[in-house]
N, CA, C, O and the ligand as a Tripos MOL2 file, in Angstrom:
@<TRIPOS>MOLECULE
protein
  297   295    75     0     0
PROTEIN
NO_CHARGES

@<TRIPOS>ATOM
      1 N          31.4670  -62.7980    2.2310 N.3       1 MET1
      2 CA         31.0870  -62.1550    3.4930 C.3       1 MET1
      3 C          29.6000  -62.4110    3.7610 C.2       1 MET1
      4 O          28.7460  -62.1800    2.9040 O.2       1 MET1
      5 N          29.3220  -62.8850    4.9530 N.am      2 THR2
      6 CA         27.9390  -63.1760    5.3090 C.3       2 THR2
      7 C          27.2960  -61.9660    5.9770 C.2       2 THR2
      8 O          27.8200  -61.4240    6.9510 O.2       2 THR2
      9 N          26.1860  -61.5650    5.4520 N.am      3 ALA3
     10 CA         25.4780  -60.4250    6.0350 C.3       3 ALA3
     11 C          24.6820  -60.8870    7.2450 C.2       3 ALA3
     12 O          23.9260  -61.8550    7.1700 O.2       3 ALA3
     13 N          24.8570  -60.1940    8.3490 N.am      4 MET4
     14 CA         24.0970  -60.5350    9.5400 C.3       4 MET4
     15 C          22.7810  -59.7740    9.5350 C.2       4 MET4
     16 O          22.7200  -58.6280    9.0890 O.2       4 MET4
     17 N          21.7430  -60.4050   10.0270 N.am      5 PRO5
     18 CA         20.4690  -59.6690   10.1250 C.3       5 PRO5
     19 C          20.6230  -58.5000   11.0820 C.2       5 PRO5
     20 O          21.1920  -58.6420   12.1640 O.2       5 PRO5
     21 N          20.1240  -57.3720   10.6880 N.am      6 ILE6
     22 CA         20.2540  -56.1730   11.5220 C.3       6 ILE6
     23 C          18.9260  -55.8750   12.2060 C.2       6 ILE6
     24 O          17.9060  -55.6810   11.5450 O.2       6 ILE6
     25 N          18.9490  -55.8420   13.5000 N.am      7 THR7
     26 CA         17.7310  -55.5670   14.2600 C.3       7 THR7
     27 C          17.4110  -54.0800   14.2200 C.2       7 THR7
     28 O          18.2460  -53.2660   13.8270 O.2       7 THR7
     29 N          16.2170  -53.7360   14.6240 N.am      8 GLY8
     30 CA         15.8130  -52.3390   14.6230 C.3       8 GLY8
     31 C          16.7140  -51.4900   15.5030 C.2       8 GLY8
     32 O          17.0900  -50.3770   15.1370 O.2       8 GLY8
     33 N          17.0530  -52.0220   16.6550 N.am      9 THR9
     34 CA         17.8840  -51.2600   17.5870 C.3       9 THR9
     35 C          19.2700  -51.0150   17.0090 C.2       9 THR9
     36 O          19.7880  -49.8990   17.0580 O.2       9 THR9
     37 N          19.8580  -52.0600   16.4670 N.am     10 LEU10
     38 CA         21.1940  -51.9280   15.8980 C.3      10 LEU10
     39 C          21.1820  -50.9870   14.7080 C.2      10 LEU10
     40 O          22.0900  -50.1750   14.5320 O.2      10 LEU10
     41 N          20.1450  -51.1050   13.8930 N.am     11 ARG11
     42 CA         20.0260  -50.2380   12.7360 C.3      11 ARG11
     43 C          19.9770  -48.7820   13.1740 C.2      11 ARG11
     44 O          20.5570  -47.9130   12.5230 O.2      11 ARG11
     45 N          19.2960  -48.5200   14.2600 N.am     12 ARG12
     46 CA         19.1810  -47.1490   14.7530 C.3      12 ARG12
     47 C          20.5410  -46.6500   15.2310 C.2      12 ARG12
     48 O          20.8970  -45.4890   15.0290 O.2      12 ARG12
     49 N          21.2870  -47.5340   15.8610 N.am     13 LEU13
     50 CA         22.6010  -47.1500   16.3520 C.3      13 LEU13
     51 C          23.5530  -46.8750   15.1920 C.2      13 LEU13
     52 O          24.4410  -46.0290   15.2830 O.2      13 LEU13
     53 N          23.3480  -47.6020   14.1110 N.am     14 LEU14
     54 CA         24.2360  -47.4740   12.9620 C.3      14 LEU14
     55 C          23.9500  -46.2240   12.1480 C.2      14 LEU14
     56 O          24.8270  -45.7350   11.4350 O.2      14 LEU14
     57 N          22.7560  -45.7110   12.2450 N.am     15 GLY15
     58 CA         22.4420  -44.5140   11.4750 C.3      15 GLY15
     59 C          20.9700  -44.4350   11.1520 C.2      15 GLY15
     60 O          20.1740  -45.2510   11.6170 O.2      15 GLY15
     61 N          20.6120  -43.4550   10.3580 N.am     16 PRO16
     62 CA         19.2040  -43.2250   10.0390 C.3      16 PRO16
     63 C          18.6350  -44.3190    9.1530 C.2      16 PRO16
     64 O          18.7540  -44.2520    7.9300 O.2      16 PRO16
     65 N          18.0280  -45.3080    9.7490 N.am     17 GLY17
     66 CA         17.4200  -46.3810    8.9890 C.3      17 GLY17
     67 C          16.0110  -46.0120    8.5780 C.2      17 GLY17
     68 O          15.5210  -46.4610    7.5410 O.2      17 GLY17
     69 N          15.3600  -45.1960    9.3850 N.am     18 GLU18
     70 CA         14.0300  -44.7280    9.0460 C.3      18 GLU18
     71 C          13.9620  -43.2370    9.3290 C.2      18 GLU18
     72 O          14.7310  -42.7230   10.1420 O.2      18 GLU18
     73 N          13.0600  -42.5480    8.6760 N.am     19 PRO19
     74 CA         12.9480  -41.1030    8.8650 C.3      19 PRO19
     75 C          12.6470  -40.7540   10.3210 C.2      19 PRO19
     76 O          11.9060  -41.4590   11.0060 O.2      19 PRO19
     77 N          13.2250  -39.6750   10.7670 N.am     20 GLU20
     78 CA         13.0480  -39.2820   12.1660 C.3      20 GLU20
     79 C          12.9090  -37.7690   12.2310 C.2      20 GLU20
     80 O          13.6550  -37.0400   11.5780 O.2      20 GLU20
     81 N          11.9560  -37.3040   13.0190 N.am     21 VAL21
     82 CA         11.7870  -35.8640   13.1640 C.3      21 VAL21
     83 C          12.8620  -35.3180   14.0940 C.2      21 VAL21
     84 O          13.4920  -36.0830   14.8230 O.2      21 VAL21
     85 N          13.0790  -34.0190   14.0780 N.am     22 THR22
     86 CA         14.0070  -33.3910   15.0070 C.3      22 THR22
     87 C          13.2730  -33.0960   16.3130 C.2      22 THR22
     88 O          12.0470  -33.1830   16.3670 O.2      22 THR22
     89 N          14.0060  -32.7540   17.3510 N.am     23 CYS23
     90 CA         13.3980  -32.4090   18.6350 C.3      23 CYS23
     91 C          12.4220  -31.2400   18.4540 C.2      23 CYS23
     92 O          11.3710  -31.1820   19.0920 O.2      23 CYS23
     93 N          12.7940  -30.3210   17.5760 N.am     24 GLU24
     94 CA         11.9740  -29.1380   17.3440 C.3      24 GLU24
     95 C          10.6080  -29.5380   16.7870 C.2      24 GLU24
     96 O           9.5680  -29.0880   17.2700 O.2      24 GLU24
     97 N          10.6320  -30.3890   15.7650 N.am     25 VAL25
     98 CA          9.3900  -30.8630   15.1560 C.3      25 VAL25
     99 C           8.6160  -31.7210   16.1490 C.2      25 VAL25
    100 O           7.3930  -31.6290   16.2510 O.2      25 VAL25
    101 N           9.3400  -32.5420   16.8670 N.am     26 CYS26
    102 CA          8.7330  -33.4170   17.8580 C.3      26 CYS26
    103 C           7.9480  -32.5950   18.8690 C.2      26 CYS26
    104 O           6.8000  -32.9080   19.1860 O.2      26 CYS26
    105 N           8.5750  -31.5490   19.3650 N.am     27 PHE27
    106 CA          7.9490  -30.7060   20.3730 C.3      27 PHE27
    107 C           6.7160  -30.0060   19.8060 C.2      27 PHE27
    108 O           5.6980  -29.8720   20.4850 O.2      27 PHE27
    109 N           6.8210  -29.5610   18.5550 N.am     28 ALA28
    110 CA          5.7250  -28.8320   17.9150 C.3      28 ALA28
    111 C           4.5250  -29.7360   17.6430 C.2      28 ALA28
    112 O           3.3800  -29.2870   17.7020 O.2      28 ALA28
    113 N           4.7850  -31.0030   17.3470 N.am     29 ARG29
    114 CA          3.7090  -31.8970   16.9530 C.3      29 ARG29
    115 C           3.2810  -32.8660   18.0550 C.2      29 ARG29
    116 O           2.3780  -33.6790   17.8550 O.2      29 ARG29
    117 N           3.9250  -32.7800   19.2060 N.am     30 LEU30
    118 CA          3.6780  -33.7680   20.2530 C.3      30 LEU30
    119 C           2.2160  -33.7770   20.7130 C.2      30 LEU30
    120 O           1.6420  -34.8400   20.9530 O.2      30 LEU30
    121 N           1.6250  -32.6000   20.8310 N.am     31 ASP31
    122 CA          0.2240  -32.5040   21.2240 C.3      31 ASP31
    123 C          -0.6750  -33.3030   20.2920 C.2      31 ASP31
    124 O          -1.4760  -34.1290   20.7290 O.2      31 ASP31
    125 N          -0.5220  -33.0370   18.9980 N.am     32 ALA32
    126 CA         -1.3560  -33.6970   17.9920 C.3      32 ALA32
    127 C          -1.0910  -35.2010   17.9790 C.2      32 ALA32
    128 O          -2.0030  -36.0120   17.8180 O.2      32 ALA32
    129 N           0.1710  -35.5450   18.1520 N.am     33 TYR33
    130 CA          0.5600  -36.9530   18.1440 C.3      33 TYR33
    131 C          -0.0910  -37.7070   19.3000 C.2      33 TYR33
    132 O          -0.6280  -38.7990   19.1170 O.2      33 TYR33
    133 N          -0.0370  -37.1180   20.4840 N.am     34 VAL34
    134 CA         -0.6230  -37.7440   21.6730 C.3      34 VAL34
    135 C          -2.1390  -37.7970   21.5600 C.2      34 VAL34
    136 O          -2.7550  -38.8090   21.8940 O.2      34 VAL34
    137 N          -2.7420  -36.7060   21.0910 N.am     35 ASP35
    138 CA         -4.1980  -36.6790   20.9030 C.3      35 ASP35
    139 C          -4.6450  -37.8080   19.9870 C.2      35 ASP35
    140 O          -5.5890  -38.5350   20.2940 O.2      35 ASP35
    141 N          -3.9650  -37.9440   18.8710 N.am     36 ALA36
    142 CA         -4.3210  -38.9780   17.8930 C.3      36 ALA36
    143 C          -4.2140  -40.3580   18.5220 C.2      36 ALA36
    144 O          -5.0820  -41.2100   18.3280 O.2      36 ALA36
    145 N          -3.1430  -40.5720   19.2770 N.am     37 GLY37
    146 CA         -2.9500  -41.8700   19.9090 C.3      37 GLY37
    147 C          -4.0470  -42.1780   20.9080 C.2      37 GLY37
    148 O          -4.5540  -43.2980   20.9600 O.2      37 GLY37
    149 N          -4.4110  -41.1830   21.6980 N.am     38 VAL38
    150 CA         -5.4460  -41.3770   22.7130 C.3      38 VAL38
    151 C          -6.7990  -41.6300   22.0660 C.2      38 VAL38
    152 O          -7.6200  -42.3780   22.5980 O.2      38 VAL38
    153 N          -7.0290  -40.9980   20.9090 N.am     39 LEU39
    154 CA         -8.3030  -41.1630   20.1940 C.3      39 LEU39
    155 C          -8.3290  -42.4350   19.3620 C.2      39 LEU39
    156 O          -9.3230  -42.7300   18.6990 O.2      39 LEU39
    157 N          -7.2410  -43.1840   19.3980 N.am     40 GLY40
    158 CA         -7.2050  -44.4350   18.6640 C.3      40 GLY40
    159 C          -6.8930  -44.2600   17.1900 C.2      40 GLY40
    160 O          -7.0820  -45.1800   16.3950 O.2      40 GLY40
    161 N          -6.4110  -43.0650   16.8220 N.am     41 GLN41
    162 CA         -6.0360  -42.8220   15.4310 C.3      41 GLN41
    163 C          -4.5860  -43.2390   15.2020 C.2      41 GLN41
    164 O          -3.8470  -43.5380   16.1400 O.2      41 GLN41
    165 N          -4.2060  -43.2480   13.9320 N.am     42 ASP42
    166 CA         -2.8520  -43.6690   13.5910 C.3      42 ASP42
    167 C          -1.8860  -42.4940   13.7510 C.2      42 ASP42
    168 O          -1.6290  -41.7430   12.8110 O.2      42 ASP42
    169 N          -1.3590  -42.3600   14.9750 N.am     43 ALA43
    170 CA         -0.4850  -41.2390   15.2820 C.3      43 ALA43
    171 C           0.7930  -41.2700   14.4550 C.2      43 ALA43
    172 O           1.3390  -40.2240   14.1040 O.2      43 ALA43
    173 N           1.2640  -42.4650   14.1480 N.am     44 ASP44
    174 CA          2.5030  -42.5820   13.3790 C.3      44 ASP44
    175 C           2.3220  -42.1150   11.9370 C.2      44 ASP44
    176 O           3.2620  -41.6340   11.3050 O.2      44 ASP44
    177 N           1.1040  -42.2630   11.4300 N.am     45 ALA45
    178 CA          0.8190  -41.7860   10.0790 C.3      45 ALA45
    179 C           0.6360  -40.2760   10.0870 C.2      45 ALA45
    180 O           0.9490  -39.5890    9.1140 O.2      45 ALA45
    181 N           0.1230  -39.7730   11.2060 N.am     46 LEU46
    182 CA         -0.1040  -38.3320   11.3380 C.3      46 LEU46
    183 C           1.2260  -37.5830   11.4000 C.2      46 LEU46
    184 O           1.3910  -36.5510   10.7490 O.2      46 LEU46
    185 N           2.1610  -38.0960   12.1740 N.am     47 VAL47
    186 CA          3.4770  -37.4820   12.3050 C.3      47 VAL47
    187 C           4.5520  -38.5180   12.0070 C.2      47 VAL47
    188 O           5.1040  -39.1240   12.9260 O.2      47 VAL47
    189 N           4.8500  -38.7230   10.7310 N.am     48 PRO48
    190 CA          5.8610  -39.7210   10.3600 C.3      48 PRO48
    191 C           7.2230  -39.3680   10.9640 C.2      48 PRO48
    192 O           7.6530  -38.2150   10.9150 O.2      48 PRO48
    193 N           7.8860  -40.3600   11.5270 N.am     49 GLY49
    194 CA          9.2100  -40.1160   12.0890 C.3      49 GLY49
    195 C           9.1690  -39.8280   13.5790 C.2      49 GLY49
    196 O          10.2080  -39.8000   14.2390 O.2      49 GLY49
    197 N           7.9740  -39.6130   14.1110 N.am     50 MET50
    198 CA          7.8440  -39.3030   15.5340 C.3      50 MET50
    199 C           8.2020  -40.5150   16.3990 C.2      50 MET50
    200 O           8.9440  -40.4010   17.3740 O.2      50 MET50
    201 N           7.6650  -41.6670   16.0240 N.am     51 ARG51
    202 CA          7.9090  -42.8620   16.8200 C.3      51 ARG51
    203 C           9.4080  -43.1640   16.8940 C.2      51 ARG51
    204 O           9.9420  -43.5080   17.9490 O.2      51 ARG51
    205 N          10.0670  -43.0260   15.7460 N.am     52 ALA52
    206 CA         11.5080  -43.2910   15.6990 C.3      52 ALA52
    207 C          12.2590  -42.3040   16.5790 C.2      52 ALA52
    208 O          13.2210  -42.6680   17.2560 O.2      52 ALA52
    209 N          11.8150  -41.0610   16.5650 N.am     53 HIS53
    210 CA         12.4910  -40.0550   17.3850 C.3      53 HIS53
    211 C          12.2890  -40.3180   18.8780 C.2      53 HIS53
    212 O          13.2300  -40.2240   19.6660 O.2      53 HIS53
    213 N          11.0730  -40.6420   19.2490 N.am     54 LEU54
    214 CA         10.7800  -40.9140   20.6570 C.3      54 LEU54
    215 C          11.5820  -42.1070   21.1600 C.2      54 LEU54
    216 O          11.9940  -42.1500   22.3190 O.2      54 LEU54
    217 N          11.7970  -43.0790   20.2700 N.am     55 ALA55
    218 CA         12.5440  -44.2700   20.6630 C.3      55 ALA55
    219 C          14.0120  -43.9440   20.9290 C.2      55 ALA55
    220 O          14.6800  -44.6310   21.7020 O.2      55 ALA55
    221 N          14.5090  -42.8870   20.2800 N.am     56 GLY56
    222 CA         15.9270  -42.5970   20.4100 C.3      56 GLY56
    223 C          16.2490  -41.3450   21.2050 C.2      56 GLY56
    224 O          17.4210  -41.0340   21.4180 O.2      56 GLY56
    225 N          15.2270  -40.6200   21.6480 N.am     57 CYS57
    226 CA         15.4640  -39.3640   22.3620 C.3      57 CYS57
    227 C          14.7960  -39.4100   23.7370 C.2      57 CYS57
    228 O          13.5820  -39.2320   23.8400 O.2      57 CYS57
    229 N          15.5730  -39.6450   24.7840 N.am     58 PRO58
    230 CA         15.0190  -39.7600   26.1480 C.3      58 PRO58
    231 C          14.2530  -38.5210   26.5840 C.2      58 PRO58
    232 O          13.2350  -38.6380   27.2650 O.2      58 PRO58
    233 N          14.7190  -37.3440   26.2090 N.am     59 ALA59
    234 CA         14.0630  -36.1040   26.6340 C.3      59 ALA59
    235 C          12.6500  -36.0230   26.0710 C.2      59 ALA59
    236 O          11.6990  -35.7380   26.7990 O.2      59 ALA59
    237 N          12.5170  -36.2740   24.7800 N.am     60 CYS60
    238 CA         11.2050  -36.2060   24.1490 C.3      60 CYS60
    239 C          10.3410  -37.3770   24.5810 C.2      60 CYS60
    240 O           9.1200  -37.2520   24.6730 O.2      60 CYS60
    241 N          10.9630  -38.5040   24.8440 N.am     61 SER61
    242 CA         10.2210  -39.6700   25.3010 C.3      61 SER61
    243 C           9.5880  -39.3790   26.6620 C.2      61 SER61
    244 O           8.4370  -39.7440   26.9050 O.2      61 SER61
    245 N          10.3270  -38.7340   27.5330 N.am     62 ASP62
    246 CA          9.8010  -38.3330   28.8350 C.3      62 ASP62
    247 C           8.6110  -37.3950   28.6690 C.2      62 ASP62
    248 O           7.5700  -37.5550   29.3060 O.2      62 ASP62
    249 N           8.8000  -36.4140   27.7900 N.am     63 GLU63
    250 CA          7.7550  -35.4320   27.5170 C.3      63 GLU63
    251 C           6.5140  -36.1270   26.9720 C.2      63 GLU63
    252 O           5.3880  -35.7890   27.3360 O.2      63 GLU63
    253 N           6.7310  -37.0880   26.1080 N.am     64 HIS64
    254 CA          5.6340  -37.8370   25.5020 C.3      64 HIS64
    255 C           4.8670  -38.6180   26.5630 C.2      64 HIS64
    256 O           3.6360  -38.6330   26.5680 O.2      64 HIS64
    257 N           5.6060  -39.2650   27.4610 N.am     65 GLN65
    258 CA          4.9720  -40.0660   28.5030 C.3      65 GLN65
    259 C           4.1230  -39.2060   29.4270 C.2      65 GLN65
    260 O           2.9980  -39.5750   29.7630 O.2      65 GLN65
    261 N           4.6590  -38.0610   29.8380 N.am     66 SER66
    262 CA          3.9190  -37.2280   30.7890 C.3      66 SER66
    263 C           2.7180  -36.5770   30.1160 C.2      66 SER66
    264 O           1.6680  -36.4100   30.7380 O.2      66 SER66
    265 N           2.8710  -36.2090   28.8460 N.am     67 LEU67
    266 CA          1.7450  -35.6110   28.1340 C.3      67 LEU67
    267 C           0.6450  -36.6400   27.9050 C.2      67 LEU67
    268 O          -0.5440  -36.3330   27.9940 O.2      67 LEU67
    269 N           1.0630  -37.8550   27.6110 N.am     68 LYS68
    270 CA          0.0970  -38.9270   27.3760 C.3      68 LYS68
    271 C          -0.6760  -39.2240   28.6650 C.2      68 LYS68
    272 O          -1.8870  -39.4420   28.6410 O.2      68 LYS68
    273 N           0.0380  -39.2290   29.7750 N.am     69 ALA69
    274 CA         -0.6000  -39.4790   31.0660 C.3      69 ALA69
    275 C          -1.5870  -38.3690   31.3810 C.2      69 ALA69
    276 O          -2.6790  -38.6090   31.8960 O.2      69 ALA69
    277 N          -1.1810  -37.1560   31.0640 N.am     70 LEU70
    278 CA         -2.0270  -35.9870   31.3300 C.3      70 LEU70
    279 C          -3.3100  -36.0390   30.5050 C.2      70 LEU70
    280 O          -4.4060  -35.8280   31.0240 O.2      70 LEU70
    281 N          -3.1560  -36.3230   29.2050 N.am     71 VAL71
    282 CA         -4.2950  -36.3670   28.3060 C.3      71 VAL71
    283 C          -5.2140  -37.5430   28.6430 C.2      71 VAL71
    284 O          -6.4380  -37.4240   28.5840 O.2      71 VAL71
    285 N          -4.6130  -38.6650   28.9940 N.am     72 SER72
    286 CA         -5.3900  -39.8630   29.3010 C.3      72 SER72
    287 C          -6.2540  -39.6930   30.5440 C.2      72 SER72
    288 O          -7.3450  -40.2550   30.6400 O.2      72 SER72
    289 N          -5.7490  -38.9090   31.4970 N.am     73 SER73
    290 CA         -6.4610  -38.7400   32.7520 C.3      73 SER73
    291 C          -7.4950  -37.6160   32.6830 C.2      73 SER73
    292 O          -8.3170  -37.4520   33.5840 O.2      73 SER73
    293 N          -7.4360  -36.8440   31.5910 N.am     74 ALA74
    294 CA         -8.3490  -35.6990   31.4560 C.3      74 ALA74
    295 C          -9.7680  -36.1430   31.1010 C.2      74 ALA74
    296 O         -10.6580  -35.3060   30.9510 O.2      74 ALA74
    297 ZN         13.9940  -35.1760   20.9630 Zn       75 ZN75
@<TRIPOS>BOND
     1     1     2 1
     2     2     3 1
     3     3     4 2
     4     3     5 am
     5     5     6 1
     6     6     7 1
     7     7     8 2
     8     7     9 am
     9     9    10 1
    10    10    11 1
    11    11    12 2
    12    11    13 am
    13    13    14 1
    14    14    15 1
    15    15    16 2
    16    15    17 am
    17    17    18 1
    18    18    19 1
    19    19    20 2
    20    19    21 am
    21    21    22 1
    22    22    23 1
    23    23    24 2
    24    23    25 am
    25    25    26 1
    26    26    27 1
    27    27    28 2
    28    27    29 am
    29    29    30 1
    30    30    31 1
    31    31    32 2
    32    31    33 am
    33    33    34 1
    34    34    35 1
    35    35    36 2
    36    35    37 am
    37    37    38 1
    38    38    39 1
    39    39    40 2
    40    39    41 am
    41    41    42 1
    42    42    43 1
    43    43    44 2
    44    43    45 am
    45    45    46 1
    46    46    47 1
    47    47    48 2
    48    47    49 am
    49    49    50 1
    50    50    51 1
    51    51    52 2
    52    51    53 am
    53    53    54 1
    54    54    55 1
    55    55    56 2
    56    55    57 am
    57    57    58 1
    58    58    59 1
    59    59    60 2
    60    59    61 am
    61    61    62 1
    62    62    63 1
    63    63    64 2
    64    63    65 am
    65    65    66 1
    66    66    67 1
    67    67    68 2
    68    67    69 am
    69    69    70 1
    70    70    71 1
    71    71    72 2
    72    71    73 am
    73    73    74 1
    74    74    75 1
    75    75    76 2
    76    75    77 am
    77    77    78 1
    78    78    79 1
    79    79    80 2
    80    79    81 am
    81    81    82 1
    82    82    83 1
    83    83    84 2
    84    83    85 am
    85    85    86 1
    86    86    87 1
    87    87    88 2
    88    87    89 am
    89    89    90 1
    90    90    91 1
    91    91    92 2
    92    91    93 am
    93    93    94 1
    94    94    95 1
    95    95    96 2
    96    95    97 am
    97    97    98 1
    98    98    99 1
    99    99   100 2
   100    99   101 am
   101   101   102 1
   102   102   103 1
   103   103   104 2
   104   103   105 am
   105   105   106 1
   106   106   107 1
   107   107   108 2
   108   107   109 am
   109   109   110 1
   110   110   111 1
   111   111   112 2
   112   111   113 am
   113   113   114 1
   114   114   115 1
   115   115   116 2
   116   115   117 am
   117   117   118 1
   118   118   119 1
   119   119   120 2
   120   119   121 am
   121   121   122 1
   122   122   123 1
   123   123   124 2
   124   123   125 am
   125   125   126 1
   126   126   127 1
   127   127   128 2
   128   127   129 am
   129   129   130 1
   130   130   131 1
   131   131   132 2
   132   131   133 am
   133   133   134 1
   134   134   135 1
   135   135   136 2
   136   135   137 am
   137   137   138 1
   138   138   139 1
   139   139   140 2
   140   139   141 am
   141   141   142 1
   142   142   143 1
   143   143   144 2
   144   143   145 am
   145   145   146 1
   146   146   147 1
   147   147   148 2
   148   147   149 am
   149   149   150 1
   150   150   151 1
   151   151   152 2
   152   151   153 am
   153   153   154 1
   154   154   155 1
   155   155   156 2
   156   155   157 am
   157   157   158 1
   158   158   159 1
   159   159   160 2
   160   159   161 am
   161   161   162 1
   162   162   163 1
   163   163   164 2
   164   163   165 am
   165   165   166 1
   166   166   167 1
   167   167   168 2
   168   167   169 am
   169   169   170 1
   170   170   171 1
   171   171   172 2
   172   171   173 am
   173   173   174 1
   174   174   175 1
   175   175   176 2
   176   175   177 am
   177   177   178 1
   178   178   179 1
   179   179   180 2
   180   179   181 am
   181   181   182 1
   182   182   183 1
   183   183   184 2
   184   183   185 am
   185   185   186 1
   186   186   187 1
   187   187   188 2
   188   187   189 am
   189   189   190 1
   190   190   191 1
   191   191   192 2
   192   191   193 am
   193   193   194 1
   194   194   195 1
   195   195   196 2
   196   195   197 am
   197   197   198 1
   198   198   199 1
   199   199   200 2
   200   199   201 am
   201   201   202 1
   202   202   203 1
   203   203   204 2
   204   203   205 am
   205   205   206 1
   206   206   207 1
   207   207   208 2
   208   207   209 am
   209   209   210 1
   210   210   211 1
   211   211   212 2
   212   211   213 am
   213   213   214 1
   214   214   215 1
   215   215   216 2
   216   215   217 am
   217   217   218 1
   218   218   219 1
   219   219   220 2
   220   219   221 am
   221   221   222 1
   222   222   223 1
   223   223   224 2
   224   223   225 am
   225   225   226 1
   226   226   227 1
   227   227   228 2
   228   227   229 am
   229   229   230 1
   230   230   231 1
   231   231   232 2
   232   231   233 am
   233   233   234 1
   234   234   235 1
   235   235   236 2
   236   235   237 am
   237   237   238 1
   238   238   239 1
   239   239   240 2
   240   239   241 am
   241   241   242 1
   242   242   243 1
   243   243   244 2
   244   243   245 am
   245   245   246 1
   246   246   247 1
   247   247   248 2
   248   247   249 am
   249   249   250 1
   250   250   251 1
   251   251   252 2
   252   251   253 am
   253   253   254 1
   254   254   255 1
   255   255   256 2
   256   255   257 am
   257   257   258 1
   258   258   259 1
   259   259   260 2
   260   259   261 am
   261   261   262 1
   262   262   263 1
   263   263   264 2
   264   263   265 am
   265   265   266 1
   266   266   267 1
   267   267   268 2
   268   267   269 am
   269   269   270 1
   270   270   271 1
   271   271   272 2
   272   271   273 am
   273   273   274 1
   274   274   275 1
   275   275   276 2
   276   275   277 am
   277   277   278 1
   278   278   279 1
   279   279   280 2
   280   279   281 am
   281   281   282 1
   282   282   283 1
   283   283   284 2
   284   283   285 am
   285   285   286 1
   286   286   287 1
   287   287   288 2
   288   287   289 am
   289   289   290 1
   290   290   291 1
   291   291   292 2
   292   291   293 am
   293   293   294 1
   294   294   295 1
   295   295   296 2
@<TRIPOS>SUBSTRUCTURE
     1 MET1         2 RESIDUE 1 A MET
     2 THR2         6 RESIDUE 1 A THR
     3 ALA3        10 RESIDUE 1 A ALA
     4 MET4        14 RESIDUE 1 A MET
     5 PRO5        18 RESIDUE 1 A PRO
     6 ILE6        22 RESIDUE 1 A ILE
     7 THR7        26 RESIDUE 1 A THR
     8 GLY8        30 RESIDUE 1 A GLY
     9 THR9        34 RESIDUE 1 A THR
    10 LEU10       38 RESIDUE 1 A LEU
    11 ARG11       42 RESIDUE 1 A ARG
    12 ARG12       46 RESIDUE 1 A ARG
    13 LEU13       50 RESIDUE 1 A LEU
    14 LEU14       54 RESIDUE 1 A LEU
    15 GLY15       58 RESIDUE 1 A GLY
    16 PRO16       62 RESIDUE 1 A PRO
    17 GLY17       66 RESIDUE 1 A GLY
    18 GLU18       70 RESIDUE 1 A GLU
    19 PRO19       74 RESIDUE 1 A PRO
    20 GLU20       78 RESIDUE 1 A GLU
    21 VAL21       82 RESIDUE 1 A VAL
    22 THR22       86 RESIDUE 1 A THR
    23 CYS23       90 RESIDUE 1 A CYS
    24 GLU24       94 RESIDUE 1 A GLU
    25 VAL25       98 RESIDUE 1 A VAL
    26 CYS26      102 RESIDUE 1 A CYS
    27 PHE27      106 RESIDUE 1 A PHE
    28 ALA28      110 RESIDUE 1 A ALA
    29 ARG29      114 RESIDUE 1 A ARG
    30 LEU30      118 RESIDUE 1 A LEU
    31 ASP31      122 RESIDUE 1 A ASP
    32 ALA32      126 RESIDUE 1 A ALA
    33 TYR33      130 RESIDUE 1 A TYR
    34 VAL34      134 RESIDUE 1 A VAL
    35 ASP35      138 RESIDUE 1 A ASP
    36 ALA36      142 RESIDUE 1 A ALA
    37 GLY37      146 RESIDUE 1 A GLY
    38 VAL38      150 RESIDUE 1 A VAL
    39 LEU39      154 RESIDUE 1 A LEU
    40 GLY40      158 RESIDUE 1 A GLY
    41 GLN41      162 RESIDUE 1 A GLN
    42 ASP42      166 RESIDUE 1 A ASP
    43 ALA43      170 RESIDUE 1 A ALA
    44 ASP44      174 RESIDUE 1 A ASP
    45 ALA45      178 RESIDUE 1 A ALA
    46 LEU46      182 RESIDUE 1 A LEU
    47 VAL47      186 RESIDUE 1 A VAL
    48 PRO48      190 RESIDUE 1 A PRO
    49 GLY49      194 RESIDUE 1 A GLY
    50 MET50      198 RESIDUE 1 A MET
    51 ARG51      202 RESIDUE 1 A ARG
    52 ALA52      206 RESIDUE 1 A ALA
    53 HIS53      210 RESIDUE 1 A HIS
    54 LEU54      214 RESIDUE 1 A LEU
    55 ALA55      218 RESIDUE 1 A ALA
    56 GLY56      222 RESIDUE 1 A GLY
    57 CYS57      226 RESIDUE 1 A CYS
    58 PRO58      230 RESIDUE 1 A PRO
    59 ALA59      234 RESIDUE 1 A ALA
    60 CYS60      238 RESIDUE 1 A CYS
    61 SER61      242 RESIDUE 1 A SER
    62 ASP62      246 RESIDUE 1 A ASP
    63 GLU63      250 RESIDUE 1 A GLU
    64 HIS64      254 RESIDUE 1 A HIS
    65 GLN65      258 RESIDUE 1 A GLN
    66 SER66      262 RESIDUE 1 A SER
    67 LEU67      266 RESIDUE 1 A LEU
    68 LYS68      270 RESIDUE 1 A LYS
    69 ALA69      274 RESIDUE 1 A ALA
    70 LEU70      278 RESIDUE 1 A LEU
    71 VAL71      282 RESIDUE 1 A VAL
    72 SER72      286 RESIDUE 1 A SER
    73 SER73      290 RESIDUE 1 A SER
    74 ALA74      294 RESIDUE 1 A ALA
    75 ZN75       297 GROUP 0 **** ****
């Protein structure tokens, strides 16, 4: 059997390939995550699993985008 290369997207569809925070954690840490990103810090290191969650959760992704826009314009 030949193993096919699995892309990041497919891996996500297949199951938890990388750690991911829950919506609850995402919501609680979103402020800090956005602040770090805007300040040029490593937001993904600050909140591990956040990036993966945002990629797979439209609701939190929307929240992230609007918060980022808000912070960036401040
Ligand atoms: Zn979410």
